[in-house]
C-alpha positions, 0 to 999 in steps of 0.5 A, a space after each residue: 551117505 549122510 551128506 547124500 541124504 541131507 542133499 536129498 532132504 534139502 532138494 525135497 524141501 526146496 521143491 515143496 517151498 516152490 510148490 507152496 509159493 506157486 500156489 500162493 501166487 496163483 491164489 493171489 492172482 485170481 481176484 486180480 484177473 477178475 478185477 481186470 475183466 471187470 475193468 475191461 467191461 463197458 456198458 451203455 447207459 441211457 439217461 432220462 434226458 436222452 443222453 447215452 454214455 459208455 460206462 466202465 464197471 466202476 462208474 456203473 457200479 458207483 451209480 447203481 441203486 436198484 434193478 427192474 425187470 430187464 434193466 439196472 437202475 442208475 442215479 448220478 448227479 440228480 439224473 437217472 438212467 438205465 443199463 439193459 440186461 441179458 436174458 440170463 440175468 433176467 432168468 437168474 433174478 426171477 429164480 432168486 425171487 420165485 424159484 424152488 430150492 432146486 431152482 436156487 441150487 442149480 442157478 444158471 449163473 454162467 454168462 453173467 457180466 460182472 455188473 450183473 453179478 454185482 447187481 444180483 448180489 446187492 439185491 439178494 445178499 440180505 435174503 435168506 432161504 429156508 428149507 430145513 436149513 438156511 441157504 444164501 446167495 453168494 454172488 455166484 450161486 445159492 448154497 447152505 450158509 452159516 450166516 444167521 442175519 438176514 433182512 428177508 427170510 423166504 420160507 420155501 417149503 415145510 415149516 420154520 422154527 420160531 428160533 430161526 426167524 428170531 435169530 435172523 432178525 428178518 423184518 420181512 417174511 416171504 411164504 412160498 406155496 409149499 410152506 407149512 406156516 403157523 403163527 408160532 413161527 412169528 412169536 417174538 420175531 421182528 417181522 413187520 411185513 409178510 408177502 405170500 403166494 397162493 394158497 396163502 394171502 396177506 391182508 391188513 396185518 394178518 395171514 390167511 390160508 384158502 382151504 376147501 372148507 373156507 378161508 382160515 385166519 393163520 397168523 397176525 403180525 407181531 407189531 400189529 396194533 389194529 387188526 380186522 379179519 373178515 370173510 373167514 370161516 376158521 381161526 387157527 388156535 393161537 393165530 394171534 399169539 404173536 400180536 403182543 402189541 395189539 390194541 384193537 381187534 375186529 373178528 366175525 366170531 369168537 372161537 375156532 369157527 363160524 356157526 359154532 366150533 370146538 371152542 367158542 372163546 375169544 381166547 382161542 385165537 390167542 392161545 394162553 392169554 390175551 395181550 395186556 395191550 388189547 383194549 377194544 374188541 368188536 365181533 360182527 356176527 355169529 353166536 356169542 356163547 357163554 364165557 366167550 370173553 373169559 380171560 378178557 379182564 384187560 379189555 375195556 370196550 366190547 362191541 357186539 352191534 347187530 348180533 341179535 339178543 337171542 344169540 348172545 349169552 348173558 354169561 358171555 361177559 363173565 370175567 370182563 373185570 376191566 370193562 368200561 363200555 359194552 355195546 349189545 342188543 341184549 338186556 343186562 343188569 350190570 352193577 356200576 353201569 349206566 344203560 342207554 339206548 342207541 339209534 341202531 337198536 342196541 344198548 350202550 352200557 357205560 361204567 359209572 364209577 370210573 376214577 
């Protein structure tokens, strides 16, 4: 009886070993089948000198350097060429570039050739998508990911915490139309480039939002050293708070809005304090209220050329302890400054005791 039980156990154990071995072998064979299929693929490459060659997957992938609409781009021995792509590839590539979260999660990836899959993965493997969580393309589809490092981050909808943008190390941020973007997302980040869909727009280092009431300044890029924002009706509070390296700034008004707003101070655009790097400020219009430049002790040059004297408060410059040069129409009595007239009809006040 004992012997029968031992035989039964031995038989069951043998079956289990065989089953595990079979599964392991099957798993090992799967990638080889994929590799074999890739080896059997052949692609027609058209080169810039007019020659046409038949390429294997390996030779084509080795020459692959990019993609354009409808074509894979090749380069070999100083020559450039192209390989045509399928309509399915073009659809998938467009969705990866422009699609919503639903589009991304339901990518129609079936029917792509091995080379097309490889080209898509090479192009989008460093792109992260954000919609309340991080998603990434793995060569076959888009799904949630534990990866935190990306070159480009796409904000599909909603808002994104600054911690996520910083942790990814992304140098490019893309804003889709459904994004709820604010400058706080950029603070401390490595973002150097932003692309945006309407109603957002990007111009000269700043992000703007078109609204029914007018154009809003939403954010400045973290590494911008010069920034000119014109044709805006509003400025979000802290819009320029990411700009830790800003040296020169030009705005159409101080404060929150043109024609007066809830706050008339330049500090409004920066939140709590101006960056120490900021040395030159030019305001091109509107009214300059009392204490407009509070907190601007590090600013060395103020240019208010063209703003009528009656629209500039004499106490607007209180706290400008580091001021070296002031360009304005208003007549002032500033200790330690020499005043001279300018062809534009303004006065130039220059500190006389520098050094």
